[in-house]
N, C-alpha and C positions, 0 to 999 in steps of 0.2 A: 884348971887353975889359971887365974888371971894374974899376970905380973906386969908391972909398969916400970919402964926405964924412965926415970924422971928427966934425965938430960935429953933423951930422945923426945919426950913429950913436950918439952919447952922449945924445941927447935921448930922453926917454921920454914915453909918452902920458899919464902921470899915474897916481896910485894913490889910491884912496879907502879909508880905514880907518874902519870903523864901530865905535863903542863903544856897544853896545846890550845892555841886560839887562832882562828875559830876551830871549834871542835867538830871537824868534819872527817869522814873516813880517810880521805886522801892524805890529810895532814898527819893523822894518827899513824897510818901505815908508814908514811915517810920517815917518821921518827922511831917507831917501834921495831921495824924489821931490821935495820942495821944493828941495833942493840942486841936483839936476839940472835942474829947470825954471828956476832963476834964473841959470844959467851955461851958456855954450855950450861945446862940447868943446875948443875952442882954449884956453880959460882953464885947463884942467887940465893942459896939457902942462908937463912938468918940475916938477910939484908933487906933494907928498904932502899929502892933505887928511884930517885926523883930525876926524871928525864925531861929536858926541854929541847928546843931546837939548837941551842948553843952548847949545852953540857949535860953531863949525867953526874949526879952526886950519890955516892954509895954510903949508906949509914948502917953500921953493924947494930943489930937489934937485940942481942942477948948478952 
């Protein structure tokens, strides 16, 4: 039997959007690694995180 928990189905694992220019690997790693090392994966659930060199904006998505 298949059961669906609607609340669980609506949750997302989180999205990280990077605003980096120029878009080269070195710049992306420079911004992304500190963010990932300061937060555990659970903190990203249900959030859109917009990250630039100067700041990170967390937007709750549900």
